[in-house]
N, CA, C and O atoms as CSV, one atom per row, in Angstrom:
chain,resi,resn,atom,element,x,y,z
A,1,UNK,N,N,125.274,160.116,117.134
A,1,UNK,CA,C,124.356,160.074,116.005
A,1,UNK,C,C,123.739,158.677,115.913
A,1,UNK,O,O,124.449,157.673,115.949
A,2,UNK,N,N,122.397,158.624,115.791
A,2,UNK,CA,C,121.681,157.351,115.688
A,2,UNK,C,C,121.130,157.235,114.276
A,2,UNK,O,O,120.507,158.171,113.775
A,3,UNK,N,N,121.349,156.114,113.640
A,3,UNK,CA,C,120.812,155.928,112.292
A,3,UNK,C,C,119.302,155.685,112.362
A,3,UNK,O,O,118.775,155.321,113.414
A,4,UNK,N,N,118.624,155.883,111.255
A,4,UNK,CA,C,117.175,155.713,111.182
A,4,UNK,C,C,116.771,154.288,111.523
A,4,UNK,O,O,115.726,154.072,112.136
A,5,UNK,N,N,117.569,153.328,111.141
A,5,UNK,CA,C,117.254,151.925,111.380
A,5,UNK,C,C,117.280,151.564,112.863
A,5,UNK,O,O,116.572,150.652,113.292
A,6,UNK,N,N,118.082,152.264,113.636
A,6,UNK,CA,C,118.228,151.938,115.052
A,6,UNK,C,C,117.293,152.733,115.948
A,6,UNK,O,O,117.067,152.328,117.089
A,7,UNK,N,N,116.747,153.835,115.488
A,7,UNK,CA,C,115.875,154.683,116.295
A,7,UNK,C,C,114.449,154.116,116.281
A,7,UNK,O,O,113.825,154.072,115.220
A,8,UNK,N,N,113.918,153.680,117.434
A,8,UNK,CA,C,112.578,153.080,117.487
A,8,UNK,C,C,111.469,154.037,117.028
A,8,UNK,O,O,110.500,153.608,116.401
A,9,UNK,N,N,111.611,155.314,117.336
A,9,UNK,CA,C,110.600,156.296,116.913
A,9,UNK,C,C,110.573,156.421,115.393
A,9,UNK,O,O,109.506,156.493,114.783
A,10,UNK,N,N,111.749,156.446,114.797
A,10,UNK,CA,C,111.817,156.555,113.338
A,10,UNK,C,C,111.288,155.290,112.658
A,10,UNK,O,O,110.656,155.362,111.604
A,11,UNK,N,N,111.554,154.129,113.272
A,11,UNK,CA,C,111.011,152.878,112.734
A,11,UNK,C,C,109.489,152.923,112.730
A,11,UNK,O,O,108.847,152.511,111.763
A,12,UNK,N,N,108.920,153.429,113.819
A,12,UNK,CA,C,107.466,153.523,113.931
A,12,UNK,C,C,106.911,154.482,112.885
A,12,UNK,O,O,105.922,154.175,112.218
A,13,UNK,N,N,107.541,155.633,112.743
A,13,UNK,CA,C,107.086,156.619,111.760
A,13,UNK,C,C,107.182,156.047,110.346
A,13,UNK,O,O,106.254,156.213,109.554
A,14,UNK,N,N,108.273,155.384,110.020
A,14,UNK,CA,C,108.428,154.785,108.689
A,14,UNK,C,C,107.386,153.690,108.451
A,14,UNK,O,O,106.869,153.547,107.343
A,15,UNK,N,N,107.086,152.928,109.486
A,15,UNK,CA,C,106.060,151.882,109.369
A,15,UNK,C,C,104.692,152.490,109.097
A,15,UNK,O,O,103.942,151.996,108.255
A,16,UNK,N,N,104.372,153.554,109.806
A,16,UNK,CA,C,103.081,154.224,109.617
A,16,UNK,C,C,102.986,154.821,108.223
A,16,UNK,O,O,101.963,154.671,107.556
A,17,UNK,N,N,104.037,155.497,107.774
A,17,UNK,CA,C,104.040,156.092,106.433
A,17,UNK,C,C,103.884,155.007,105.370
A,17,UNK,O,O,103.146,155.197,104.403
A,18,UNK,N,N,104.558,153.883,105.533
A,18,UNK,CA,C,104.456,152.777,104.587
A,18,UNK,C,C,103.029,152.229,104.556
A,18,UNK,O,O,102.486,151.984,103.479
A,19,UNK,N,N,102.416,152.035,105.729
A,19,UNK,CA,C,101.039,151.531,105.778
A,19,UNK,C,C,100.067,152.505,105.134
A,19,UNK,O,O,99.182,152.091,104.384
A,20,UNK,N,N,100.219,153.793,105.416
A,20,UNK,CA,C,99.336,154.792,104.812
A,20,UNK,C,C,99.490,154.822,103.299
A,20,UNK,O,O,98.507,154.994,102.579
A,21,UNK,N,N,100.701,154.658,102.818
A,21,UNK,CA,C,100.933,154.614,101.365
A,21,UNK,C,C,100.245,153.412,100.733
A,21,UNK,O,O,99.651,153.527,99.661
A,22,UNK,N,N,100.323,152.265,101.390
A,22,UNK,CA,C,99.658,151.061,100.880
A,22,UNK,C,C,98.152,151.216,100.878
A,22,UNK,O,O,97.486,150.810,99.926
A,23,UNK,N,N,97.608,151.801,101.939
A,23,UNK,CA,C,96.159,152.021,102.013
A,23,UNK,C,C,95.718,152.991,100.933
A,23,UNK,O,O,94.710,152.751,100.269
A,24,UNK,N,N,96.442,154.074,100.743
A,24,UNK,CA,C,96.100,155.054,99.708
A,24,UNK,C,C,96.136,154.429,98.326
A,24,UNK,O,O,95.286,154.730,97.487
A,25,UNK,N,N,97.101,153.569,98.079
A,25,UNK,CA,C,97.196,152.887,96.789
A,25,UNK,C,C,96.004,151.966,96.579
A,25,UNK,O,O,95.446,151.917,95.483
A,26,UNK,N,N,95.611,151.244,97.605
A,26,UNK,CA,C,94.470,150.328,97.500
A,26,UNK,C,C,93.177,151.089,97.275
A,26,UNK,O,O,92.337,150.651,96.488
A,27,UNK,N,N,92.998,152.212,97.944
A,27,UNK,CA,C,91.778,152.998,97.809
A,27,UNK,C,C,91.682,153.614,96.425
A,27,UNK,O,O,90.582,153.771,95.895
A,28,UNK,N,N,92.799,153.959,95.841
A,28,UNK,CA,C,92.807,154.641,94.556
A,28,UNK,C,C,92.658,153.687,93.367
A,28,UNK,O,O,92.725,154.123,92.218
A,29,UNK,N,N,92.459,152.414,93.623
A,29,UNK,CA,C,92.265,151.469,92.533
A,29,UNK,C,C,91.023,151.865,91.738
A,29,UNK,O,O,89.974,152.162,92.311
A,30,UNK,N,N,91.152,151.864,90.447
A,30,UNK,CA,C,90.044,152.265,89.578
A,30,UNK,C,C,89.478,151.024,88.910
A,30,UNK,O,O,90.209,150.171,88.409
A,31,UNK,N,N,88.162,150.951,88.918
A,31,UNK,CA,C,87.489,149.812,88.327
A,31,UNK,C,C,86.536,150.320,87.256
A,31,UNK,O,O,85.689,151.170,87.531
A,32,UNK,N,N,86.665,149.813,86.050
A,32,UNK,CA,C,85.751,150.159,84.969
A,32,UNK,C,C,84.703,149.059,84.867
A,32,UNK,O,O,85.027,147.884,84.700
A,33,UNK,N,N,83.448,149.463,84.971
A,33,UNK,CA,C,82.346,148.511,85.009
A,33,UNK,C,C,81.399,148.781,83.852
A,33,UNK,O,O,81.085,149.929,83.538
A,34,UNK,N,N,80.956,147.711,83.231
A,34,UNK,CA,C,79.962,147.791,82.156
A,34,UNK,C,C,78.658,147.223,82.702
A,34,UNK,O,O,78.666,146.197,83.382
A,35,UNK,N,N,77.531,147.886,82.407
A,35,UNK,CA,C,76.224,147.408,82.841
A,35,UNK,C,C,75.423,146.948,81.626
A,35,UNK,O,O,75.177,147.716,80.695
A,36,UNK,N,N,75.030,145.702,81.655
A,36,UNK,CA,C,74.269,145.111,80.560
A,36,UNK,C,C,72.809,144.972,80.997
A,36,UNK,O,O,72.524,144.348,82.020
A,37,UNK,N,N,71.876,145.554,80.219
A,37,UNK,CA,C,70.472,145.468,80.622
A,37,UNK,C,C,69.821,144.137,80.241
A,37,UNK,O,O,70.085,143.579,79.176
A,38,UNK,N,N,68.984,143.657,81.119
A,38,UNK,CA,C,68.085,142.538,80.799
A,38,UNK,C,C,66.724,143.197,80.624
A,38,UNK,O,O,66.101,143.636,81.591
A,39,UNK,N,N,66.275,143.257,79.384
A,39,UNK,CA,C,65.094,144.036,79.020
A,39,UNK,C,C,63.798,143.302,79.381
A,39,UNK,O,O,63.695,142.080,79.275
A,40,UNK,N,N,62.817,144.097,79.811
A,40,UNK,CA,C,61.474,143.616,80.169
A,40,UNK,C,C,61.493,142.607,81.320
A,40,UNK,O,O,60.670,141.692,81.366
A,41,UNK,N,N,62.435,142.780,82.244
A,41,UNK,CA,C,62.505,141.937,83.434
A,41,UNK,C,C,62.603,142.820,84.671
A,41,UNK,O,O,63.133,143.930,84.618
A,42,UNK,N,N,62.087,142.312,85.779
A,42,UNK,CA,C,62.155,142.981,87.074
A,42,UNK,C,C,62.377,141.919,88.133
A,42,UNK,O,O,62.031,140.756,87.923
A,43,UNK,N,N,62.954,142.303,89.279
A,43,UNK,CA,C,63.095,141.326,90.356
A,43,UNK,C,C,61.711,140.875,90.836
A,43,UNK,O,O,60.794,141.690,90.937
A,44,UNK,N,N,61.560,139.596,91.128
A,44,UNK,CA,C,60.282,139.081,91.617
A,44,UNK,C,C,59.963,139.676,92.986
A,44,UNK,O,O,58.793,139.848,93.327
A,45,UNK,N,N,60.991,139.990,93.770
A,45,UNK,CA,C,60.803,140.584,95.094
A,45,UNK,C,C,61.877,141.637,95.324
A,45,UNK,O,O,63.041,141.431,94.982
A,46,UNK,N,N,61.482,142.762,95.902
A,46,UNK,CA,C,62.426,143.823,96.221
A,46,UNK,C,C,62.858,143.759,97.691
A,46,UNK,O,O,63.687,144.556,98.129
A,47,UNK,N,N,62.306,142.828,98.440
A,47,UNK,CA,C,62.542,142.752,99.890
A,47,UNK,C,C,64.000,142.557,100.271
A,47,UNK,O,O,64.454,143.150,101.250
A,48,UNK,N,N,64.740,141.758,99.541
A,48,UNK,CA,C,66.130,141.456,99.897
A,48,UNK,C,C,67.146,142.396,99.234
A,48,UNK,O,O,68.353,142.209,99.383
A,49,UNK,N,N,66.662,143.393,98.511
A,49,UNK,CA,C,67.558,144.304,97.803
A,49,UNK,C,C,67.772,145.577,98.619
A,49,UNK,O,O,66.876,146.017,99.340
A,50,UNK,N,N,68.956,146.159,98.503
A,50,UNK,CA,C,69.254,147.414,99.185
A,50,UNK,C,C,68.672,148.555,98.369
A,50,UNK,O,O,69.022,148.726,97.201
A,51,UNK,N,N,67.773,149.349,98.981
A,51,UNK,CA,C,67.126,150.458,98.282
A,51,UNK,C,C,67.791,151.767,98.671
A,51,UNK,O,O,68.018,152.041,99.849
A,52,UNK,N,N,68.102,152.576,97.653
A,52,UNK,CA,C,68.676,153.897,97.864
A,52,UNK,C,C,67.861,154.886,97.032
A,52,UNK,O,O,67.740,154.703,95.821
A,53,UNK,N,N,67.297,155.932,97.649
A,53,UNK,CA,C,66.573,156.932,96.863
A,53,UNK,C,C,67.524,157.659,95.903
A,53,UNK,O,O,68.645,158.008,96.271
A,54,UNK,N,N,67.068,157.878,94.692
A,54,UNK,CA,C,67.865,158.567,93.685
A,54,UNK,C,C,67.584,160.057,93.800
A,54,UNK,O,O,66.432,160.472,93.925
A,55,UNK,N,N,68.641,160.859,93.756
A,55,UNK,CA,C,68.507,162.306,93.919
A,55,UNK,C,C,68.495,163.064,92.598
A,55,UNK,O,O,68.141,164.242,92.571
A,56,UNK,N,N,68.872,162.415,91.510
A,56,UNK,CA,C,69.009,163.104,90.231
A,56,UNK,C,C,67.701,163.099,89.441
A,56,UNK,O,O,66.711,162.481,89.832
A,57,UNK,N,N,67.739,163.804,88.326
A,57,UNK,CA,C,66.584,163.889,87.426
A,57,UNK,C,C,66.381,162.568,86.693
A,57,UNK,O,O,67.320,161.782,86.564
A,58,UNK,N,N,65.165,162.317,86.213
A,58,UNK,CA,C,64.901,161.044,85.522
A,58,UNK,C,C,65.861,160.720,84.380
A,58,UNK,O,O,66.142,159.545,84.141
A,59,UNK,N,N,66.367,161.713,83.675
A,59,UNK,CA,C,67.276,161.449,82.554
A,59,UNK,C,C,68.634,160.923,83.007
A,59,UNK,O,O,69.323,160.261,82.231
A,60,UNK,N,N,69.030,161.202,84.245
A,60,UNK,CA,C,70.351,160.796,84.717
A,60,UNK,C,C,70.305,159.803,85.876
A,60,UNK,O,O,71.346,159.474,86.444
A,61,UNK,N,N,69.128,159.326,86.229
A,61,UNK,CA,C,69.029,158.419,87.379
A,61,UNK,C,C,69.726,157.079,87.130
A,61,UNK,O,O,70.203,156.453,88.077
A,62,UNK,N,N,69.793,156.632,85.884
A,62,UNK,CA,C,70.520,155.395,85.591
A,62,UNK,C,C,72.014,155.572,85.860
A,62,UNK,O,O,72.667,154.652,86.354
A,63,UNK,N,N,72.558,156.741,85.540
A,63,UNK,CA,C,73.968,157.029,85.790
A,63,UNK,C,C,74.228,157.052,87.293
A,63,UNK,O,O,75.210,156.481,87.768
A,64,UNK,N,N,73.347,157.712,88.036
A,64,UNK,CA,C,73.515,157.777,89.495
A,64,UNK,C,C,73.432,156.389,90.120
A,64,UNK,O,O,74.244,156.045,90.979
A,65,UNK,N,N,72.472,155.604,89.702
A,65,UNK,CA,C,72.302,154.256,90.252
A,65,UNK,C,C,73.507,153.378,89.901
A,65,UNK,O,O,73.968,152.602,90.738
A,66,UNK,N,N,74.014,153.493,88.683
A,66,UNK,CA,C,75.200,152.748,88.279
A,66,UNK,C,C,76.421,153.150,89.098
A,66,UNK,O,O,77.231,152.302,89.471
A,67,UNK,N,N,76.550,154.446,89.376
A,67,UNK,CA,C,77.665,154.922,90.208
A,67,UNK,C,C,77.555,154.384,91.629
A,67,UNK,O,O,78.553,153.969,92.220
A,68,UNK,N,N,76.350,154.390,92.171
A,68,UNK,CA,C,76.139,153.851,93.523
A,68,UNK,C,C,76.512,152.370,93.573
A,68,UNK,O,O,77.129,151.906,94.533
A,69,UNK,N,N,76.136,151.643,92.539
A,69,UNK,CA,C,76.444,150.216,92.469
A,69,UNK,C,C,77.952,149.999,92.374
A,69,UNK,O,O,78.505,149.162,93.087
A,70,UNK,N,N,78.614,150.743,91.506
A,70,UNK,CA,C,80.060,150.599,91.335
A,70,UNK,C,C,80.791,150.910,92.633
A,70,UNK,O,O,81.732,150.207,93.000
A,71,UNK,N,N,80.366,151.956,93.330
A,71,UNK,CA,C,81.033,152.359,94.572
A,71,UNK,C,C,80.736,151.416,95.736
A,71,UNK,O,O,81.481,151.395,96.715
A,72,UNK,N,N,79.662,150.638,95.642
A,72,UNK,CA,C,79.299,149.737,96.743
A,72,UNK,C,C,80.306,148.600,96.914
A,72,UNK,O,O,80.465,148.074,98.016
A,73,UNK,N,N,80.972,148.226,95.852
A,73,UNK,CA,C,81.988,147.177,95.953
A,73,UNK,C,C,81.445,145.765,95.850
A,73,UNK,O,O,82.063,144.928,95.191
A,74,UNK,N,N,80.323,145.471,96.468
A,74,UNK,CA,C,79.756,144.120,96.430
A,74,UNK,C,C,78.559,144.028,95.487
A,74,UNK,O,O,77.918,142.982,95.392
A,75,UNK,N,N,78.266,145.104,94.803
A,75,UNK,CA,C,77.077,145.167,93.948
A,75,UNK,C,C,77.286,144.369,92.660
A,75,UNK,O,O,78.327,144.482,92.013
A,76,UNK,N,N,76.287,143.564,92.296
A,76,UNK,CA,C,76.337,142.752,91.072
A,76,UNK,C,C,75.448,143.321,89.971
A,76,UNK,O,O,75.433,142.817,88.849
A,77,UNK,N,N,74.706,144.380,90.305
A,77,UNK,CA,C,73.818,144.996,89.335
A,77,UNK,C,C,72.804,145.861,90.058
A,77,UNK,O,O,72.852,146.014,91.278
A,78,UNK,N,N,71.878,146.429,89.280
A,78,UNK,CA,C,70.855,147.266,89.907
A,78,UNK,C,C,69.551,147.235,89.128
A,78,UNK,O,O,69.494,146.829,87.967
A,79,UNK,N,N,68.510,147.680,89.815
A,79,UNK,CA,C,67.176,147.804,89.240
A,79,UNK,C,C,66.655,149.159,89.683
A,79,UNK,O,O,66.812,149.534,90.845
A,80,UNK,N,N,66.041,149.893,88.775
A,80,UNK,CA,C,65.558,151.235,89.059
A,80,UNK,C,C,64.050,151.284,88.874
A,80,UNK,O,O,63.533,150.876,87.834
A,81,UNK,N,N,63.340,151.785,89.887
A,81,UNK,CA,C,61.883,151.882,89.780
A,81,UNK,C,C,61.389,153.042,90.636
A,81,UNK,O,O,61.721,153.143,91.817
A,82,UNK,N,N,60.600,153.907,90.032
A,82,UNK,CA,C,59.946,155.019,90.728
A,82,UNK,C,C,60.927,155.862,91.541
A,82,UNK,O,O,60.647,156.208,92.689
A,83,UNK,N,N,62.074,156.192,90.950
A,83,UNK,CA,C,63.044,157.034,91.628
A,83,UNK,C,C,63.806,156.350,92.751
A,83,UNK,O,O,64.435,157.016,93.574
A,84,UNK,N,N,63.753,155.031,92.789
A,84,UNK,CA,C,64.471,154.269,93.806
A,84,UNK,C,C,65.417,153.294,93.120
A,84,UNK,O,O,65.040,152.590,92.183
A,85,UNK,N,N,66.649,153.270,93.606
A,85,UNK,CA,C,67.688,152.396,93.071
A,85,UNK,C,C,67.793,151.179,93.985
A,85,UNK,O,O,67.997,151.323,95.190
A,86,UNK,N,N,67.656,149.998,93.423
A,86,UNK,CA,C,67.770,148.749,94.181
A,86,UNK,C,C,69.057,148.053,93.760
A,86,UNK,O,O,69.225,147.685,92.598
A,87,UNK,N,N,69.966,147.875,94.724
A,87,UNK,CA,C,71.251,147.245,94.431
A,87,UNK,C,C,71.162,145.737,94.627
A,87,UNK,O,O,70.617,145.257,95.621
A,88,UNK,N,N,71.706,144.999,93.662
A,88,UNK,CA,C,71.725,143.540,93.727
A,88,UNK,C,C,73.056,143.090,94.323
A,88,UNK,O,O,74.114,143.449,93.808
A,89,UNK,N,N,73.015,142.321,95.387
A,89,UNK,CA,C,74.258,141.815,95.978
A,89,UNK,C,C,74.621,140.446,95.420
A,89,UNK,O,O,75.697,139.922,95.709
A,90,UNK,N,N,73.735,139.870,94.627
A,90,UNK,CA,C,74.028,138.617,93.927
A,90,UNK,C,C,73.252,138.626,92.618
A,90,UNK,O,O,72.277,139.360,92.461
A,91,UNK,N,N,73.702,137.802,91.688
A,91,UNK,CA,C,73.001,137.715,90.408
A,91,UNK,C,C,71.665,137.014,90.600
A,91,UNK,O,O,71.568,136.031,91.334
A,92,UNK,N,N,70.653,137.520,89.945
A,92,UNK,CA,C,69.324,136.921,90.049
A,92,UNK,C,C,69.211,135.710,89.132
A,92,UNK,O,O,69.692,135.730,87.999
A,93,UNK,N,N,68.580,134.669,89.624
A,93,UNK,CA,C,68.284,133.507,88.791
A,93,UNK,C,C,67.009,133.798,88.014
A,93,UNK,O,O,66.312,134.768,88.314
A,94,UNK,N,N,66.697,132.984,87.033
A,94,UNK,CA,C,65.479,133.203,86.247
A,94,UNK,C,C,64.229,133.108,87.129
A,94,UNK,O,O,63.220,133.753,86.842
A,95,UNK,N,N,64.291,132.307,88.200
A,95,UNK,CA,C,63.155,132.196,89.118
A,95,UNK,C,C,62.971,133.466,89.958
A,95,UNK,O,O,61.879,133.731,90.461
A,96,UNK,N,N,64.047,134.248,90.106
A,96,UNK,CA,C,63.981,135.475,90.908
A,96,UNK,C,C,63.618,136.695,90.065
A,96,UNK,O,O,63.591,137.818,90.569
A,97,UNK,N,N,63.335,136.467,88.767
A,97,UNK,CA,C,62.927,137.558,87.871
A,97,UNK,C,C,61.519,137.307,87.365
A,97,UNK,O,O,61.061,136.171,87.243
A,98,UNK,N,N,60.851,138.414,87.075
A,98,UNK,CA,C,59.515,138.309,86.488
A,98,UNK,C,C,59.434,139.215,85.262
A,98,UNK,O,O,60.179,140.188,85.142
A,99,UNK,N,N,58.523,138.881,84.359
A,99,UNK,CA,C,58.314,139.709,83.174
A,99,UNK,C,C,57.649,141.015,83.591
A,99,UNK,O,O,56.675,141.014,84.344
A,100,UNK,N,N,58.182,142.129,83.095
A,100,UNK,CA,C,57.585,143.438,83.350
A,100,UNK,C,C,57.976,144.343,82.188
A,100,UNK,O,O,59.111,144.812,82.111
A,101,UNK,N,N,57.044,144.582,81.298
A,101,UNK,CA,C,57.291,145.369,80.101
A,101,UNK,C,C,57.839,146.747,80.457
A,101,UNK,O,O,57.285,147.447,81.304
A,102,UNK,N,N,58.928,147.125,79.802
A,102,UNK,CA,C,59.537,148.434,80.008
A,102,UNK,C,C,60.572,148.474,81.122
A,102,UNK,O,O,61.311,149.452,81.236
A,103,UNK,N,N,60.641,147.449,81.935
A,103,UNK,CA,C,61.621,147.411,83.026
A,103,UNK,C,C,62.941,146.839,82.534
A,103,UNK,O,O,63.003,146.161,81.508
A,104,UNK,N,N,64.011,147.132,83.303
A,104,UNK,CA,C,65.334,146.611,82.973
A,104,UNK,C,C,66.072,146.313,84.271
A,104,UNK,O,O,66.037,147.099,85.218
A,105,UNK,N,N,66.729,145.182,84.298
A,105,UNK,CA,C,67.669,144.850,85.360
A,105,UNK,C,C,69.046,145.004,84.738
A,105,UNK,O,O,69.308,144.448,83.672
A,106,UNK,N,N,69.929,145.751,85.387
A,106,UNK,CA,C,71.267,145.971,84.861
A,106,UNK,C,C,72.258,145.093,85.620
A,106,UNK,O,O,72.345,145.159,86.847
A,107,UNK,N,N,72.995,144.279,84.890
A,107,UNK,CA,C,73.985,143.372,85.462
A,107,UNK,C,C,75.371,143.963,85.234
A,107,UNK,O,O,75.696,144.379,84.122
A,108,UNK,N,N,76.200,144.001,86.298
A,108,UNK,CA,C,77.523,144.606,86.172
A,108,UNK,C,C,78.571,143.581,85.781
A,108,UNK,O,O,78.509,142.416,86.175
A,109,UNK,N,N,79.539,144.043,84.995
A,109,UNK,CA,C,80.694,143.246,84.593
A,109,UNK,C,C,81.911,144.150,84.677
A,109,UNK,O,O,81.935,145.218,84.067
A,110,UNK,N,N,82.924,143.730,85.428
A,110,UNK,CA,C,84.168,144.494,85.503
A,110,UNK,C,C,84.923,144.280,84.195
A,110,UNK,O,O,85.238,143.146,83.835
A,111,UNK,N,N,85.214,145.378,83.481
A,111,UNK,CA,C,85.918,145.246,82.203
A,111,UNK,C,C,87.402,145.579,82.321
A,111,UNK,O,O,88.196,145.153,81.483
A,112,UNK,N,N,87.786,146.330,83.345
A,112,UNK,CA,C,89.206,146.569,83.620
A,112,UNK,C,C,89.364,147.099,85.024
A,112,UNK,O,O,88.448,147.682,85.604
A,113,UNK,N,N,90.550,146.882,85.554
A,113,UNK,CA,C,90.843,147.324,86.913
A,113,UNK,C,C,92.296,147.766,86.977
A,113,UNK,O,O,93.188,147.104,86.447
A,114,UNK,N,N,92.517,148.897,87.636
A,114,UNK,CA,C,93.903,149.361,87.769
A,114,UNK,C,C,94.187,149.791,89.182
A,114,UNK,O,O,95.303,150.212,89.486
């Protein structure tokens, strides 16, 4: 009889199971994010922003864009224009924003993480 500690195959299997458990735990981390609008502002340039077409109806496109931003992991906020979601990978400075009546830039803030 060989104990689990001495069997190389069992050591490998236990190592793999442990790693998979750690990965599953890390993936399942939940992050609650709050989006604060900056009213009547738009990015001065959309060239450096990641654009993703929005698939939902106009009433829910802000929710879809916010979800895309939250799931991106590196997203600092978003801007929505003409059915297109633009993800911000860094916070915009005042020089990188322009006045645009009716527009909003949404800045993300992590409010809790588990």
